[in-house]
C-alpha positions, 0 to 999 in steps of 0.5 A, a space after each residue: 466174306 460170303 461165297 457170293 462176294 468173294 472174288 474168284 481169284 481170291 478163292 483160287 489162290 486160297 485153294 492153291 495155298 492149301 495145295 502148296 502147304 499140304 504134306 508132299 507125297 511121293 510123286 514120280 520124278 520127271 526125266 531130266 532132258 538136256 532142254 529142261 531147266 530142272 536141276 538139283 539146284 532148281 527143283 520141280 516147280 509147284 505148277 508141276 504138281 498134278 493136283 495144282 495143275 488140275 485145279 488151274 485147269 478147272 479154273 481155266 476151263 470154266 472161265 467162260 461159264 454162264 453167270 449161274 454156273 460160274 456162281 455155283 462153281 465159285 460157291 463150291 470152290 469157296 466152300 472147299 477152301 473154307 473146309 480145307 482151312 477148318 480141317 487144317 486148323 482142327 488138325 493143328 488143335 488136335 496135335 496140341 491137345 493130343 494125349 493131354 489126359 494121359 500125360 497130365 494128372 486130373 489136378 493139372 488138367 483142371 488148372 489148365 482148363 481154369 487158365 484157358 478161361 482166365 482163372 487161377 486156381 487157389 494153391 492147396 496146402 498139403 502138410 
């Protein structure tokens, strides 16, 4: 899908998913009041995350934007969503491949590269 054809709600949900799956940073804990329904067994809901609230606030504030401005904002949000997805995928791939040249011998690296391409290296006989 392209930015122009992707529904705004889908883009918003994608961004919110990225926020939920991001590593949690230390945020100040809210003070528990007697009227609050937050307890140790009922943790702080995701919607209390400041970034989560900011994204929802921006979405709500721009609901009544003109068609041209709404299209521009949707494209920007879509690009951000794709960027976050690509960066998280790149991070995962980097974790998988990190340090292979240090851990493996050149012979083993050649074997793994050939296997990724769907090939099998012939066995070498020594001795």
